C-alpha positions as CSV (number, residue, x, y, z in Angstrom):
1,M,-93.9,-82.2,248.5
2,K,-93.4,-83.9,251.8
3,A,-92.6,-87.2,250.0
4,R,-89.8,-85.4,248.1
5,V,-88.3,-84.0,251.3
6,A,-88.6,-87.4,253.0
7,A,-87.0,-89.1,250.0
8,S,-84.2,-86.5,249.9
9,V,-83.5,-87.1,253.6
10,V,-83.5,-90.8,253.2
11,L,-81.2,-90.5,250.2
12,A,-78.8,-88.2,252.1
13,L,-78.7,-90.6,255.1
14,T,-78.1,-93.6,252.8
15,V,-75.2,-91.8,251.1
16,A,-73.8,-90.7,254.5
17,F,-74.0,-94.1,256.1
18,G,-72.9,-95.8,252.8
19,T,-69.7,-93.8,252.6
20,A,-68.9,-93.9,256.4
21,G,-70.4,-97.3,257.1
22,C,-67.0,-99.1,256.9
23,G,-65.7,-97.3,259.9
24,L,-68.8,-98.2,261.9
25,I,-68.8,-101.9,261.4
26,A,-65.3,-103.0,260.3
27,P,-62.5,-103.4,262.9
28,Q,-59.8,-100.8,262.8
29,A,-56.5,-102.3,261.6
30,T,-54.5,-99.8,263.8
31,T,-55.8,-101.3,267.0
32,K,-54.4,-104.8,266.2
33,H,-51.0,-105.7,267.5
34,Y,-48.5,-107.1,265.1
35,D,-44.7,-107.5,264.8
36,A,-43.6,-104.8,262.5
37,S,-40.2,-106.4,261.8
38,D,-38.7,-109.8,261.2
39,G,-38.8,-110.9,264.9
40,V,-41.5,-112.2,267.2
41,S,-42.8,-110.8,270.5
42,G,-44.3,-112.0,273.8
43,S,-44.7,-111.1,277.4
44,V,-43.7,-112.7,280.8
45,G,-45.2,-110.8,283.7
46,T,-43.9,-107.3,283.6
47,I,-41.3,-108.1,280.9
48,D,-42.1,-107.5,277.3
49,V,-40.0,-109.5,274.8
50,R,-39.9,-107.5,271.6
51,N,-38.6,-108.3,268.1
52,A,-36.6,-111.4,269.0
53,I,-34.5,-112.9,266.2
54,L,-31.5,-115.2,266.1
55,V,-28.6,-114.4,263.8
56,T,-26.1,-117.0,262.5
57,D,-23.8,-117.2,259.5
58,A,-25.2,-118.2,256.1
59,S,-24.1,-121.8,256.3
60,G,-26.0,-122.4,259.6
61,G,-23.0,-121.8,261.9
62,T,-22.3,-123.3,265.3
63,V,-23.2,-120.1,267.1
64,G,-26.6,-118.4,267.2
65,S,-26.8,-114.8,268.6
66,L,-30.1,-113.7,270.1
67,V,-31.0,-110.1,269.2
68,V,-34.0,-108.9,271.3
69,T,-35.3,-105.9,273.2
70,L,-36.5,-106.5,276.7
71,V,-38.8,-103.9,278.3
72,N,-39.5,-103.9,282.1
73,T,-42.8,-102.2,282.7
74,G,-42.7,-103.1,286.4
75,S,-41.3,-101.2,289.4
76,T,-38.6,-103.8,290.4
77,A,-35.6,-105.1,288.5
78,Q,-35.9,-108.6,287.0
79,K,-33.3,-111.2,286.2
80,V,-34.7,-112.9,283.0
81,A,-33.5,-116.4,282.3
82,V,-33.1,-117.2,278.5
83,T,-32.8,-120.8,277.3
84,G,-32.9,-122.2,273.8
85,G,-33.8,-125.4,272.0
86,D,-35.0,-128.1,274.3
87,K,-34.2,-126.0,277.5
88,S,-31.5,-128.6,278.5
89,G,-28.7,-126.2,278.2
90,E,-27.5,-123.6,280.8
91,A,-29.7,-120.5,281.0
92,A,-28.2,-117.1,280.2
93,Y,-29.4,-114.3,282.5
94,V,-30.2,-110.7,281.5
95,T,-31.0,-108.2,284.3
96,V,-33.5,-105.5,283.3
97,D,-33.9,-102.6,285.7
98,A,-37.4,-101.2,286.6
99,G,-38.7,-99.1,283.7
100,Q,-35.7,-100.0,281.5
101,T,-35.6,-100.9,277.9
102,K,-32.6,-103.2,277.3
103,K,-31.3,-104.2,273.9
104,V,-29.5,-107.5,273.8
105,G,-27.2,-108.8,271.0
106,T,-26.4,-105.6,269.2
107,D,-22.6,-106.1,269.6
108,P,-21.8,-109.7,268.6
109,E,-18.1,-109.2,269.3
110,S,-18.8,-108.7,273.0
111,T,-19.3,-111.7,275.2
112,S,-20.9,-109.7,278.0
113,G,-24.5,-108.7,277.7
114,N,-25.1,-111.0,274.8
115,V,-26.9,-114.3,274.6
116,F,-25.2,-116.9,272.4
117,F,-26.5,-120.4,271.8
118,T,-23.8,-123.0,271.1
119,P,-23.8,-125.6,269.7
120,F,-26.3,-124.2,267.3
121,S,-27.4,-126.1,264.2
122,A,-30.5,-124.2,263.0
123,L,-30.4,-123.0,259.4
124,P,-31.3,-119.5,258.3
125,G,-35.0,-119.4,257.4
126,S,-36.0,-121.8,260.2
127,L,-37.6,-121.2,263.6
128,Y,-35.8,-122.0,266.9
129,P,-37.5,-122.2,270.2
130,V,-36.4,-119.7,272.9
131,Y,-37.8,-119.7,276.4
132,F,-38.0,-116.5,278.5
133,Q,-38.8,-116.7,282.3
134,Y,-38.1,-114.9,285.5
135,G,-38.9,-115.5,289.2
136,D,-42.0,-117.5,289.7
137,Q,-43.7,-116.2,286.6
138,T,-44.9,-118.6,284.0
139,G,-42.4,-118.3,281.1
140,V,-43.1,-117.9,277.4
141,Q,-41.6,-120.0,274.6
142,L,-41.3,-118.1,271.3
143,Q,-40.5,-119.6,267.9
144,V,-37.8,-117.2,267.0
145,P,-36.8,-116.8,263.3
146,V,-33.2,-117.6,262.4
147,L,-31.6,-115.1,260.0
148,D,-28.2,-114.6,258.5
149,G,-26.2,-111.6,257.4
150,G,-27.7,-111.5,253.9
151,L,-29.6,-108.4,254.6
152,T,-27.6,-105.2,255.2
153,E,-29.3,-104.5,258.5
154,Y,-28.2,-107.9,259.9
155,K,-24.7,-108.1,258.5
156,D,-23.0,-106.6,261.5
157,L,-25.0,-108.8,263.9
158,V,-23.5,-112.1,262.7
159,P,-21.7,-113.7,265.6
160,P,-18.1,-114.9,265.3
161,T,-17.9,-118.6,264.2
162,A,-16.2,-119.5,267.4
163,L,-16.7,-117.7,270.7
164,P,-13.6,-116.7,272.6
165,T,-13.2,-118.8,275.7
166,P,-12.8,-116.8,278.9
167,T,-9.3,-117.0,280.3
168,P,-9.4,-118.5,283.7
169,T,-8.2,-116.4,286.5
170,P,-5.2,-118.1,288.1
171,A,-5.9,-119.3,291.6
172,I,-4.1,-117.5,294.4
173,S,-1.9,-120.0,296.1
174,E,-1.3,-119.5,299.7
175,T,2.3,-119.1,300.8
176,P,3.0,-121.4,303.8
177,V,3.5,-119.4,307.0
178,P,6.7,-120.3,308.7
179,T,6.2,-121.8,312.1
180,E,8.6,-121.4,315.0
181,T,10.6,-124.3,316.0
182,P,10.8,-124.9,319.6
183,A,14.1,-124.0,321.2
184,P,16.1,-127.0,322.6
C-alpha cells in the first residue's frame, strides 16, 4: 500500500515538473531586449538611441534622412552630436531636454530638427555607420539600415532629392557718420 502511495506521489511530481519544467530551466524570451522594428538601438550615457533608420529614395539618392527617437533618462539637457559615414563631415546637433523623448526626422520637408546626410550614396538595403556622442561620454557607432519609401509607413519620410539651401541674411552695412568739418 505504501509503495502505491509513494509511486503515485512520484508520478504526480514527475508530471508536475515535466509540464512546468520549461519555465524553471529555460530563459524567458520576454526578458531579452530586441529591436521590434526595422531600426537599431544603442545608448550613450543617459541618452538612449531608439529605432534609428535612414530613409532615402529608391535609387539611392543624394540625401539620407535620419529617423530616430532619442530619450534622455538623465536630469540635465544634453546636446547630442550626430555624424555619419567616416565621421569626417560636420556633425549635426540635437538637444534633448532632461526626461524628454525627442523624435527626429518625422518631417522630411523641414530643415530644422532633422538630420540629413549629404552627399549620401548608400543604397536601400545596406547599412550606414552613424555615430552618436555628447559631452565627454564615449559615443556609440550604430550600423543603421537604409530604407526607401517602398513601404507605406516610410513613404512620407523620404527626403527631398535636393535640400533647400538656406538664404543668407544680408549683412547690415553701416552708414558712415558725417564728421564735422572744422570752420576756417
